[in-house]
Backbone as a chain_set.jsonl record, in Angstrom:
{"seq": "MPSTHDFVDTYLRETAEIALGTSREDLTAVIDILFDAWKNDRTIYTCGNGGSAANASHLACDIAKFTWVEGKKRFKCRSLCDNAALLSALTNDVGFNRIFLEQLDGSMGPGDVLVCLSVHGGSGADKAGPWSQNLVAAADFVKKHGGKVVALVGYDGGALRQMADASIIVPRTSGGHTSTPHVEGFHEVYHHLICERLRQMVAEA", "coords": {"N": [[10.038, -20.653, 26.198], [10.259, -21.236, 22.786], [12.239, -23.535, 20.802], [14.657, -22.546, 18.292], [14.221, -23.973, 15.936], [11.531, -24.769, 16.272], [10.316, -22.257, 16.344], [10.838, -21.332, 13.717], [9.412, -23.267, 12.28], [6.767, -22.767, 13.16], [6.417, -20.117, 12.263], [6.578, -20.401, 9.466], [4.449, -22.128, 9.004], [2.334, -20.472, 9.785], [2.642, -18.542, 7.817], [1.924, -19.954, 5.496], [-0.749, -20.455, 6.125], [-1.813, -17.856, 6.226], [-1.485, -17.086, 3.563], [-3.28, -18.835, 2.282], [-5.608, -17.912, 3.407], [-5.989, -15.389, 2.382], [-7.957, -12.886, 0.802], [-9.158, -13.47, -2.331], [-10.945, -12.038, -3.842], [-10.685, -9.407, -2.878], [-8.045, -8.801, -3.637], [-8.348, -8.921, -6.401], [-10.053, -6.722, -6.801], [-8.348, -4.598, -6.101], [-6.366, -4.833, -8.087], [-7.911, -4.316, -10.359], [-8.597, -1.587, -10.029], [-6.073, -0.373, -10.242], [-5.373, -1.112, -12.831], [-7.34, 0.196, -14.279], [-6.459, 2.794, -13.849], [-4.169, 2.798, -15.438], [-5.335, 2.379, -17.99], [-6.731, 4.748, -18.28], [-4.83, 6.707, -18.302], [-4.007, 7.757, -15.834], [-2.322, 8.799, -12.794], [-0.537, 6.886, -10.389], [0.066, 6.987, -6.977], [2.168, 6.169, -4.209], [2.465, 5.466, -0.685], [3.742, 5.293, 2.69], [4.811, 4.474, 6.062], [7.885, 4.004, 7.842], [8.864, 0.625, 7.668], [6.848, 0.195, 5.85], [7.095, 2.415, 4.245], [9.403, 1.816, 2.822], [8.384, -0.408, 1.482], [6.448, 0.918, -0.021], [8.01, 2.436, -1.757], [9.283, 0.385, -3.16], [7.045, -0.839, -4.343], [6.171, 1.268, -6.03], [8.347, 1.401, -7.758], [8.166, -1.133, -8.998], [5.623, -1.068, -10.2], [6.063, 0.979, -12.005], [8.207, 0.006, -13.555], [8.429, -2.912, -13.706], [6.134, -3.672, -14.988], [6.425, -3.109, -17.664], [5.685, -3.517, -21.083], [6.623, -4.314, -24.287], [5.946, -1.974, -26.81], [3.646, -1.047, -25.631], [1.912, 1.519, -23.761], [3.171, 2.99, -20.721], [2.837, 2.549, -17.139], [2.084, 5.305, -15.003], [3.647, 6.173, -12.175], [4.607, 6.989, -8.848], [6.46, 7.159, -5.797], [5.659, 8.75, -2.727], [7.461, 8.861, -0.749], [10.164, 9.23, -1.17], [11.828, 11.514, -1.399], [13.999, 12.784, 0.625], [14.851, 15.35, 1.442], [12.654, 16.966, 0.791], [10.661, 15.749, 2.376], [11.659, 16.285, 4.947], [11.609, 19.057, 4.932], [8.852, 19.58, 4.662], [7.917, 18.368, 7.005], [9.133, 20.026, 8.885], [7.964, 22.504, 8.282], [5.131, 22.287, 7.933], [4.303, 20.122, 9.368], [4.408, 16.625, 10.289], [2.128, 15.135, 9.756], [1.16, 16.076, 7.375], [2.82, 15.47, 5.277], [2.445, 13.835, 3.037], [-0.012, 14.624, 1.963], [0.537, 17.312, 1.192], [2.274, 16.936, -0.933], [0.59, 15.823, -2.779], [-1.271, 17.805, -3.232], [-1.99, 19.966, -5.759], [-0.767, 18.375, -7.635], [-2.029, 15.874, -8.025], [-4.838, 14.555, -9.853], [-8.373, 14.217, -10.727], [-9.394, 10.846, -10.667], [-6.851, 9.841, -10.327], [-4.811, 7.582, -8.355], [-4.21, 6.688, -5.01], [-2.091, 4.664, -3.242], [-1.991, 3.309, -0.155], [0.119, 1.983, 2.243], [0.092, 0.254, 5.207], [0.647, -1.052, 8.408], [-1.146, -1.013, 10.62], [-3.179, 0.571, 9.659], [-3.885, 3.108, 10.518], [-5.055, 2.927, 12.987], [-4.618, 2.828, 16.557], [-1.869, 3.939, 18.703], [1.177, 5.594, 19.753], [4.129, 6.889, 21.366], [4.361, 9.259, 19.88], [1.793, 9.875, 19.29], [-1.39, 9.219, 17.58], [-1.136, 6.597, 15.181], [0.042, 6.789, 11.801], [-1.328, 9.042, 10.784], [-0.652, 10.752, 8.765], [-1.047, 9.251, 6.481], [-3.815, 8.82, 6.596], [-4.736, 11.463, 6.363], [-3.829, 12.06, 3.781], [-5.278, 10.182, 2.285], [-7.884, 11.073, 2.773], [-7.753, 13.579, 1.524], [-7.374, 12.815, -1.16], [-9.765, 11.422, -1.688], [-11.591, 13.524, -1.465], [-10.95, 15.011, -3.654], [-11.608, 13.697, -5.945], [-10.148, 11.395, -6.48], [-8.997, 7.94, -6.178], [-8.619, 5.508, -3.577], [-6.453, 3.002, -2.524], [-5.781, 0.464, -0.205], [-3.306, -1.32, 1.524], [-3.211, -3.282, 4.193], [-3.114, -4.365, 7.693], [-4.001, -6.263, 10.688], [-6.98, -4.938, 11.998], [-7.385, -3.297, 9.898], [-7.998, -0.614, 10.277], [-8.657, 2.961, 9.9], [-7.996, 3.354, 7.234], [-8.815, 1.08, 5.868], [-11.561, 1.445, 5.939], [-11.855, 3.794, 4.473], [-10.932, 3.256, 1.951], [-11.314, 2.619, -1.582], [-10.774, 0.159, -2.536], [-9.293, -2.564, -0.859], [-6.782, -4.616, 0.673], [-6.392, -6.877, 3.196], [-4.109, -8.297, 5.439], [-4.754, -11.407, 6.606], [-5.517, -12.688, 9.915], [-4.124, -15.556, 11.613], [-5.714, -18.777, 12.132], [-5.596, -19.113, 14.808], [-5.761, -16.563, 15.719], [-3.534, -14.982, 15.594], [-1.41, -12.329, 14.556], [1.161, -10.231, 13.116], [3.555, -7.553, 12.86], [5.835, -8.241, 11.189], [4.681, -10.339, 9.603], [2.598, -8.903, 8.332], [3.92, -6.811, 6.89], [5.588, -8.404, 5.334], [3.731, -9.885, 3.809], [2.523, -7.818, 2.41], [4.495, -7.314, 0.544], [4.435, -9.745, -0.856], [1.814, -9.585, -1.912], [2.109, -7.282, -3.487], [3.939, -8.025, -5.451], [2.485, -10.038, -6.703], [0.343, -8.459, -7.65], [1.675, -6.752, -9.484], [2.714, -8.577, -11.325], [0.342, -9.601, -12.413], [-0.727, -7.218, -13.473], [1.107, -6.688, -15.524], [0.578, -8.838, -17.234], [-2.059, -8.167, -17.952], [-1.699, -5.733, -19.261], [-0.239, -6.636, -21.464], [-2.188, -8.115, -22.71], [-4.018, -6.224, -23.446]], "CA": [[10.676, -20.163, 24.976], [10.421, -22.333, 21.82], [13.532, -23.639, 20.143], [14.701, -21.846, 17.005], [13.566, -24.836, 14.943], [10.074, -24.682, 16.459], [9.902, -20.919, 15.923], [10.85, -21.31, 12.25], [8.301, -24.097, 11.822], [5.514, -22.05, 13.413], [6.348, -18.938, 11.391], [6.286, -20.827, 8.1], [3.072, -22.653, 8.992], [1.457, -19.302, 9.789], [2.75, -17.923, 6.499], [1.096, -20.735, 4.575], [-2.155, -20.264, 6.495], [-2.202, -16.505, 5.808], [-1.609, -17.092, 2.1], [-4.524, -19.511, 1.913], [-6.745, -17.132, 3.896], [-6.064, -14.087, 1.728], [-9.14, -12.711, -0.05], [-8.929, -13.36, -3.774], [-11.821, -10.978, -4.346], [-10.104, -8.108, -2.541], [-6.886, -8.594, -4.503], [-8.868, -8.645, -7.741], [-10.561, -5.349, -6.814], [-7.183, -3.715, -6.107], [-5.758, -4.914, -9.418], [-8.797, -3.662, -11.325], [-8.465, -0.134, -9.885], [-4.774, 0.033, -10.78], [-5.403, -1.274, -14.28], [-8.147, 1.302, -14.793], [-5.594, 3.978, -13.871], [-3.336, 2.66, -16.642], [-6.178, 2.567, -19.177], [-7.194, 6.139, -18.348], [-3.653, 7.591, -18.221], [-3.957, 8.41, -14.535], [-1.108, 8.576, -12.021], [-0.626, 6.134, -9.142], [0.996, 7.415, -5.942], [2.265, 5.229, -3.097], [3.012, 6.057, 0.536], [3.748, 4.48, 3.894], [5.756, 4.894, 7.099], [8.786, 2.962, 8.315], [9.001, -0.469, 6.715], [5.846, 0.379, 4.793], [7.634, 3.409, 3.311], [10.273, 1.045, 1.928], [7.503, -1.192, 0.613], [5.799, 1.84, -0.958], [8.996, 2.753, -2.787], [9.452, -0.833, -3.96], [5.841, -0.991, -5.153], [6.192, 2.276, -7.096], [9.36, 0.956, -8.709], [7.703, -2.283, -9.777], [4.522, -0.647, -11.076], [6.618, 1.807, -13.077], [9.189, -0.686, -14.38], [8.207, -4.34, -13.924], [4.949, -3.874, -15.836], [6.697, -2.733, -19.052], [5.434, -4.444, -22.191], [7.092, -3.688, -25.522], [4.906, -1.449, -27.678], [2.499, -0.576, -24.844], [2.186, 2.648, -22.883], [3.64, 2.587, -19.403], [2.182, 3.095, -15.955], [2.61, 6.498, -14.342], [3.613, 5.843, -10.748], [5.728, 7.46, -8.052], [6.34, 7.096, -4.344], [5.714, 10.02, -1.997], [8.359, 8.642, 0.392], [11.539, 9.084, -1.62], [12.619, 12.749, -1.383], [14.261, 13.047, 2.043], [14.902, 16.792, 1.678], [11.281, 17.47, 0.771], [9.947, 15.244, 3.544], [12.1, 17.003, 6.14], [11.117, 20.433, 4.821], [7.418, 19.581, 4.962], [7.768, 18.087, 8.433], [9.556, 21.218, 9.614], [7.131, 23.682, 8.009], [3.682, 22.076, 8.056], [4.031, 18.998, 10.26], [4.554, 15.285, 9.721], [0.837, 14.607, 9.31], [0.805, 16.613, 6.057], [3.92, 15.273, 4.326], [1.948, 13.225, 1.797], [-1.083, 15.495, 1.458], [1.092, 18.485, 0.526], [2.839, 16.52, -2.211], [-0.526, 15.548, -3.683], [-1.954, 19.056, -3.535], [-1.43, 20.618, -6.94], [-0.239, 17.418, -8.618], [-2.99, 14.813, -8.359], [-6.058, 14.94, -10.528], [-9.458, 13.242, -10.618], [-9.092, 9.544, -11.246], [-5.566, 9.337, -9.847], [-4.955, 6.562, -7.312], [-3.247, 6.676, -3.917], [-1.945, 3.367, -2.572], [-1.481, 3.473, 1.201], [0.572, 0.761, 2.89], [0.14, 0.514, 6.641], [0.404, -2.251, 9.217], [-2.346, -0.852, 11.459], [-4.213, 1.295, 8.938], [-4.265, 4.356, 11.172], [-5.571, 2.695, 14.337], [-3.567, 2.674, 17.551], [-1.041, 5.107, 18.97], [2.407, 5.386, 20.517], [4.615, 8.106, 22.023], [4.164, 10.436, 19.028], [0.365, 10.071, 19.058], [-2.028, 8.218, 16.716], [-0.305, 6.115, 14.079], [-0.233, 6.904, 10.364], [-2.292, 10.086, 10.453], [-0.275, 11.332, 7.468], [-1.721, 8.443, 5.458], [-5.254, 9.094, 6.684], [-4.946, 12.805, 5.809], [-3.65, 11.981, 2.334], [-6.418, 9.45, 1.729], [-9.033, 11.973, 2.828], [-7.548, 14.586, 0.48], [-7.592, 12.183, -2.459], [-11.199, 11.146, -1.846], [-12.303, 14.795, -1.639], [-10.553, 15.615, -4.924], [-11.996, 12.858, -7.073], [-9.262, 10.263, -6.707], [-9.339, 6.663, -5.543], [-7.675, 5.068, -2.557], [-6.232, 1.577, -2.325], [-5.064, 0.258, 1.059], [-2.735, -2.595, 1.913], [-3.227, -3.097, 5.642], [-3.149, -5.554, 8.527], [-4.823, -6.207, 11.888], [-8.381, -4.736, 11.607], [-7.409, -2.4, 8.742], [-8.079, 0.776, 10.723], [-9.408, 3.949, 9.124], [-7.719, 3.228, 5.801], [-9.679, 0.015, 5.35], [-12.9, 2.012, 5.777], [-11.824, 4.882, 3.498], [-10.431, 2.814, 0.65], [-12.204, 2.086, -2.621], [-10.44, -1.262, -2.535], [-8.228, -2.809, 0.105], [-6.444, -6.0, 0.963], [-5.948, -6.98, 4.579], [-3.41, -9.54, 5.756], [-5.627, -12.027, 7.611], [-4.946, -13.356, 11.08], [-4.161, -17.009, 11.567], [-6.906, -19.335, 12.767], [-5.426, -18.916, 16.242], [-5.911, -15.146, 16.028], [-2.24, -14.307, 15.64], [-0.859, -11.55, 13.456], [2.363, -9.534, 13.555], [4.08, -6.612, 11.877], [6.597, -8.933, 10.146], [3.79, -11.009, 8.664], [1.857, -7.919, 7.53], [4.809, -6.174, 5.918], [6.033, -9.43, 4.401], [2.668, -10.206, 2.861], [2.341, -6.689, 1.497], [5.423, -7.549, -0.557], [3.876, -10.851, -1.649], [0.678, -9.062, -2.66], [2.499, -6.297, -4.5], [4.532, -8.738, -6.583], [1.351, -10.659, -7.4], [-0.373, -7.387, -8.352], [2.451, -6.268, -10.631], [2.772, -9.65, -12.326], [-0.946, -9.632, -13.115], [-0.862, -6.001, -14.281], [1.904, -6.868, -16.724], [-0.199, -9.722, -18.098], [-3.225, -7.449, -18.458], [-1.207, -4.767, -20.256], [0.122, -7.403, -22.664], [-3.411, -8.599, -23.349], [-4.892, -5.086, -23.793]], "C": [[10.859, -21.324, 23.999], [11.846, -22.376, 21.279], [13.489, -22.865, 18.829], [14.016, -22.663, 15.923], [12.056, -24.731, 15.045], [9.541, -23.31, 16.046], [9.809, -20.845, 14.404], [9.663, -22.099, 11.71], [6.964, -23.381, 11.994], [5.347, -20.875, 12.459], [5.964, -19.346, 9.971], [4.894, -21.425, 7.987], [2.064, -21.504, 8.986], [1.473, -18.609, 8.432], [1.871, -18.648, 5.484], [-0.39, -20.519, 4.849], [-2.651, -18.884, 6.05], [-2.385, -16.445, 4.3], [-2.927, -17.722, 1.671], [-5.749, -18.718, 2.34], [-6.915, -15.781, 3.248], [-7.254, -14.016, 0.772], [-8.756, -12.534, -1.517], [-9.755, -12.227, -4.369], [-11.24, -9.595, -4.072], [-8.889, -7.806, -3.409], [-7.32, -8.261, -5.926], [-9.358, -7.204, -7.844], [-9.418, -4.339, -6.842], [-6.553, -3.677, -7.497], [-6.605, -4.167, -10.441], [-8.685, -2.138, -11.237], [-7.144, 0.347, -10.482], [-4.733, -0.098, -12.299], [-6.257, -0.192, -14.934], [-7.338, 2.592, -14.845], [-4.695, 3.947, -15.104], [-4.154, 2.951, -17.904], [-6.538, 4.03, -19.38], [-6.069, 7.155, -18.204], [-3.593, 8.382, -16.922], [-2.665, 8.036, -13.808], [-1.428, 7.815, -10.742], [0.453, 6.662, -8.201], [1.015, 6.361, -4.84], [2.849, 5.939, -1.877], [2.899, 5.091, 1.698], [4.75, 5.041, 4.872], [6.648, 3.718, 7.498], [9.015, 1.884, 7.266], [8.017, -0.358, 5.573], [6.253, 1.464, 3.809], [8.567, 2.725, 2.318], [9.447, 0.201, 0.974], [6.809, -0.311, -0.42], [6.747, 2.218, -2.087], [9.201, 1.566, -3.727], [8.251, -1.033, -4.88], [5.827, 0.004, -6.302], [7.196, 1.898, -8.172], [8.806, -0.149, -9.601], [6.52, -1.938, -10.671], [5.072, 0.131, -12.264], [7.502, 1.019, -14.041], [8.828, -2.136, -14.715], [7.063, -4.613, -14.895], [5.188, -3.524, -17.298], [6.379, -3.87, -20.015], [5.799, -3.706, -23.477], [5.915, -3.242, -26.386], [3.676, -0.925, -26.952], [2.897, 0.653, -24.025], [2.533, 2.138, -21.488], [2.798, 3.196, -18.288], [2.879, 4.373, -15.507], [2.501, 6.264, -12.836], [4.822, 6.436, -10.046], [5.407, 7.348, -6.565], [6.448, 8.497, -3.751], [6.709, 9.958, -0.837], [9.824, 8.896, 0.071], [12.417, 10.338, -1.549], [12.843, 13.176, 0.069], [14.28, 14.546, 2.348], [13.501, 17.382, 1.729], [10.504, 17.012, 1.997], [10.359, 15.983, 4.811], [11.632, 18.461, 6.112], [9.637, 20.514, 5.175], [7.17, 19.308, 6.439], [8.081, 19.328, 9.254], [8.547, 22.36, 9.485], [5.645, 23.467, 8.274], [3.313, 20.88, 8.927], [4.02, 17.661, 9.546], [3.238, 14.738, 9.16], [0.449, 15.075, 7.91], [1.857, 16.319, 4.98], [3.473, 14.645, 3.009], [0.87, 14.085, 1.147], [-0.501, 16.656, 0.662], [1.747, 18.134, -0.808], [1.746, 16.25, -3.245], [-1.232, 16.828, -4.122], [-1.254, 19.75, -4.705], [-0.88, 19.667, -7.978], [-1.244, 16.34, -8.994], [-4.216, 15.392, -9.049], [-7.146, 13.907, -10.34], [-9.099, 11.945, -11.328], [-7.73, 9.001, -10.886], [-5.802, 8.408, -8.652], [-3.844, 6.724, -6.284], [-3.256, 5.299, -3.277], [-1.276, 3.608, -1.227], [-1.109, 2.113, 1.778], [0.762, 1.038, 4.372], [-0.164, -0.759, 7.407], [-0.919, -2.141, 9.959], [-3.449, -0.037, 10.785], [-4.671, 2.578, 9.583], [-4.896, 4.167, 12.531], [-4.41, 2.48, 15.293], [-2.721, 3.926, 17.684], [0.196, 4.695, 19.738], [2.856, 6.739, 21.069], [4.351, 9.367, 21.215], [2.684, 10.716, 18.754], [-0.2, 9.0, 18.147], [-1.145, 7.869, 15.527], [-0.856, 6.526, 12.716], [-1.276, 7.955, 10.006], [-1.914, 10.823, 9.176], [-0.902, 10.558, 6.315], [-3.22, 8.728, 5.431], [-5.564, 10.463, 6.076], [-4.815, 12.792, 4.289], [-4.818, 11.273, 1.675], [-7.667, 10.319, 1.707], [-8.94, 13.035, 1.735], [-7.867, 14.003, -0.9], [-9.081, 11.923, -2.697], [-11.972, 12.435, -2.126], [-11.99, 15.45, -2.983], [-10.715, 14.654, -6.107], [-11.061, 11.712, -7.395], [-9.768, 8.998, -6.036], [-8.222, 6.254, -4.596], [-7.656, 3.546, -2.51], [-5.429, 1.43, -1.04], [-4.574, -1.176, 1.168], [-2.476, -2.496, 3.406], [-3.167, -4.439, 6.355], [-4.047, -5.329, 9.724], [-6.298, -6.007, 11.499], [-8.505, -3.763, 10.427], [-7.522, -0.939, 9.076], [-8.916, 1.66, 9.824], [-9.196, 3.755, 7.631], [-8.571, 2.153, 5.151], [-11.078, 0.555, 5.062], [-12.946, 3.063, 4.671], [-11.562, 4.397, 2.078], [-11.545, 2.369, -0.292], [-11.969, 0.589, -2.806], [-9.286, -1.45, -1.566], [-7.981, -4.302, 0.228], [-5.847, -6.036, 2.354], [-5.247, -8.317, 4.77], [-4.194, -10.23, 6.868], [-4.846, -12.579, 8.802], [-4.931, -14.866, 10.843], [-5.431, -17.498, 12.259], [-6.82, -19.204, 14.288], [-5.506, -17.467, 16.665], [-4.633, -14.36, 16.009], [-1.995, -13.487, 14.381], [0.355, -10.809, 13.993], [2.792, -8.561, 12.465], [4.934, -7.312, 10.822], [5.721, -9.666, 9.135], [3.081, -10.004, 7.762], [2.766, -7.303, 6.474], [5.326, -7.186, 4.893], [4.979, -9.773, 3.369], [2.317, -9.035, 1.965], [3.284, -6.818, 0.31], [4.933, -8.683, -1.455], [2.729, -10.345, -2.522], [1.14, -8.137, -3.782], [3.181, -6.98, -5.686], [3.456, -9.459, -7.396], [0.618, -9.62, -8.244], [0.379, -6.964, -9.606], [2.578, -7.326, -11.719], [1.467, -9.708, -13.114], [-1.137, -8.385, -13.965], [-0.066, -6.116, -15.587], [1.186, -7.784, -17.729], [-1.367, -8.974, -18.731], [-2.828, -6.4, -19.491], [-0.879, -5.489, -21.548], [-1.099, -7.834, -23.444], [-4.286, -7.461, -23.881], [-4.721, -4.675, -25.255]], "O": [[11.537, -22.298, 24.328], [12.563, -21.375, 21.3], [12.412, -22.565, 18.313], [13.307, -22.11, 15.083], [11.369, -24.616, 14.03], [8.456, -23.203, 15.473], [8.819, -20.353, 13.863], [8.986, -21.649, 10.786], [6.128, -23.386, 11.09], [4.265, -20.661, 11.912], [5.118, -18.706, 9.347], [4.227, -21.244, 6.969], [1.062, -21.554, 8.273], [0.439, -18.144, 7.954], [1.158, -18.014, 4.705], [-1.191, -20.413, 3.92], [-3.771, -18.754, 5.557], [-3.329, -15.825, 3.81], [-3.612, -17.197, 0.793], [-6.807, -18.825, 1.721], [-7.889, -15.084, 3.53], [-7.526, -14.96, 0.03], [-8.106, -11.556, -1.885], [-9.311, -11.542, -5.29], [-11.294, -8.713, -4.929], [-8.72, -6.675, -3.866], [-6.717, -7.408, -6.578], [-9.115, -6.534, -8.847], [-9.509, -3.326, -7.537], [-6.245, -2.604, -8.016], [-6.068, -3.463, -11.296], [-8.679, -1.465, -12.267], [-7.111, 1.374, -11.16], [-4.12, 0.728, -12.975], [-5.932, 0.282, -16.022], [-7.5, 3.393, -15.765], [-4.489, 4.978, -15.743], [-3.705, 3.689, -18.781], [-6.64, 4.5, -20.513], [-6.33, 8.342, -18.006], [-3.176, 9.54, -16.912], [-1.999, 7.066, -14.172], [-2.446, 8.058, -10.095], [1.617, 6.772, -8.585], [-0.005, 5.729, -4.567], [3.624, 6.886, -2.008], [2.066, 4.184, 1.692], [5.468, 5.987, 4.549], [6.207, 2.568, 7.49], [9.323, 2.186, 6.113], [8.312, -0.77, 4.451], [5.813, 1.45, 2.659], [8.531, 3.014, 1.122], [9.769, 0.102, -0.21], [6.603, -0.729, -1.559], [6.335, 2.309, -3.244], [9.281, 1.734, -4.944], [8.413, -1.357, -6.057], [5.507, -0.364, -7.432], [6.927, 2.057, -9.362], [8.963, -0.103, -10.822], [6.416, -2.455, -11.783], [4.607, -0.034, -13.392], [7.541, 1.334, -15.231], [8.911, -2.544, -15.873], [7.027, -5.658, -15.544], [4.266, -3.624, -18.107], [6.751, -5.022, -19.793], [5.327, -2.594, -23.714], [5.003, -4.021, -26.663], [2.756, -0.411, -27.589], [4.057, 0.812, -23.644], [2.224, 1.002, -21.13], [2.139, 4.219, -18.471], [4.097, 4.506, -15.618], [1.401, 6.168, -12.292], [5.934, 6.396, -10.575], [4.254, 7.43, -6.144], [7.232, 9.323, -4.219], [6.792, 10.889, -0.036], [10.663, 8.787, 0.965], [13.64, 10.228, -1.633], [11.998, 13.839, 0.67], [13.784, 14.971, 3.391], [13.192, 18.197, 2.599], [9.769, 17.797, 2.595], [9.516, 16.279, 5.658], [11.299, 19.029, 7.153], [9.217, 21.414, 5.902], [6.313, 19.942, 7.056], [7.371, 19.643, 10.209], [8.301, 23.093, 10.443], [4.97, 24.362, 8.784], [2.134, 20.65, 9.195], [3.675, 17.565, 8.368], [3.24, 13.969, 8.199], [-0.485, 14.537, 7.316], [1.782, 16.871, 3.882], [4.076, 14.907, 1.968], [0.846, 14.251, -0.073], [-0.986, 16.961, -0.427], [1.767, 18.962, -1.72], [1.959, 16.43, -4.444], [-1.728, 16.921, -5.244], [-0.069, 20.075, -4.63], [-0.557, 20.087, -9.089], [-1.31, 15.932, -10.153], [-4.578, 16.552, -8.855], [-6.872, 12.816, -9.839], [-8.571, 11.95, -12.44], [-7.462, 7.82, -11.109], [-6.859, 8.447, -8.021], [-2.676, 6.877, -6.641], [-4.296, 4.821, -2.824], [-0.131, 4.056, -1.166], [-1.931, 1.197, 1.797], [1.503, 1.946, 4.752], [-1.122, -1.466, 7.093], [-1.726, -3.071, 9.932], [-4.56, 0.031, 11.311], [-5.734, 3.096, 9.241], [-5.247, 5.151, 13.181], [-3.346, 2.006, 14.894], [-2.835, 4.857, 16.886], [0.266, 3.602, 20.3], [2.034, 7.643, 21.221], [4.138, 10.435, 21.789], [2.354, 11.682, 18.065], [0.438, 7.966, 17.951], [-0.493, 8.735, 14.943], [-2.069, 6.598, 12.516], [-2.023, 7.788, 9.042], [-2.77, 11.459, 8.561], [-1.251, 11.142, 5.289], [-3.815, 8.861, 4.361], [-6.549, 10.608, 5.352], [-5.597, 13.436, 3.59], [-5.301, 11.706, 0.628], [-8.423, 10.304, 0.735], [-9.94, 13.353, 1.092], [-8.551, 14.635, -1.705], [-9.592, 12.178, -3.787], [-12.903, 12.438, -2.932], [-12.705, 16.36, -3.402], [-10.044, 14.787, -7.13], [-11.162, 11.113, -8.466], [-10.826, 8.988, -5.408], [-7.055, 6.601, -4.783], [-8.699, 2.893, -2.463], [-4.492, 2.194, -0.808], [-5.324, -2.124, 0.936], [-1.624, -1.722, 3.842], [-3.168, -5.499, 5.729], [-4.771, -4.335, 9.788], [-6.834, -6.818, 10.743], [-9.617, -3.444, 10.006], [-7.18, -0.091, 8.251], [-9.774, 1.183, 9.081], [-10.118, 3.968, 6.843], [-9.0, 2.303, 4.007], [-11.707, 0.179, 4.073], [-13.968, 3.208, 4.001], [-11.935, 5.064, 1.112], [-12.566, 1.826, 0.128], [-12.877, -0.148, -3.191], [-8.405, -0.597, -1.464], [-8.844, -5.128, -0.07], [-4.901, -5.306, 2.651], [-5.736, -9.35, 4.314], [-4.291, -9.691, 7.971], [-3.661, -12.893, 8.693], [-5.64, -15.379, 9.977], [-6.138, -16.716, 12.895], [-7.842, -19.187, 14.974], [-5.338, -17.158, 17.845], [-4.629, -13.183, 16.369], [-2.335, -13.91, 13.276], [0.559, -10.763, 15.206], [2.44, -8.723, 11.296], [4.779, -7.007, 9.64], [5.99, -9.618, 7.934], [2.974, -10.225, 6.556], [2.419, -7.276, 5.293], [5.483, -6.856, 3.718], [5.288, -9.934, 2.188], [1.849, -9.247, 0.846], [2.917, -6.469, -0.812], [5.011, -8.585, -2.679], [2.674, -10.634, -3.717], [0.623, -8.201, -4.897], [3.007, -6.541, -6.822], [3.51, -9.485, -8.625], [0.308, -9.866, -9.409], [-0.218, -6.833, -10.674], [2.551, -7.003, -12.907], [1.481, -9.847, -14.337], [-1.66, -8.48, -15.075], [-0.534, -5.679, -16.638], [1.195, -7.521, -18.932], [-1.633, -9.135, -19.923], [-3.533, -6.2, -20.48], [-1.211, -4.999, -22.627], [-1.072, -7.915, -24.672], [-5.194, -7.7, -24.677], [-5.376, -3.739, -25.715]]}, "num_chains": 1, "name": "protein.A"}
């Protein structure tokens, strides 16, 4: 068992390594899709489970508010994770795997963007079955209805990495290590970077 000091040192060293290993090209592709949604007056939706649901709500807040530029139109963005009554009703009536899909049905249009945040991207399983199948179902629905999918993922990216029009994956360290805390933490780093750049691009437009 390492000392607390050694644990802190290792964690921060891994954090620095992950930041340096992050794909600049992938982040650029994600930003470009979101900016195109702004240019074309399309709506951005966000979703996730657990800690990623909290990150999805935070991302929707920052896209909707942090990107404001005086005299410019604003982003249209909302999280699909925020209405507890609706989520429980959908879970009760149509099942947890459809909680995001059903919110998109009838509201999204061609060119809208779904941002999925997921540590494993839909790969793996636990006591309740395969992980994040509600995200995979929503992404499939969006693709079939003329929308675009952006994925913020970790590990190997799972199904969402393969389905997405653009994605950013939190890379492993050179020693092959990754973890849920690193993935969820870097999703926040990426989302703040994305929103800061979107605000700059809106100002320049």
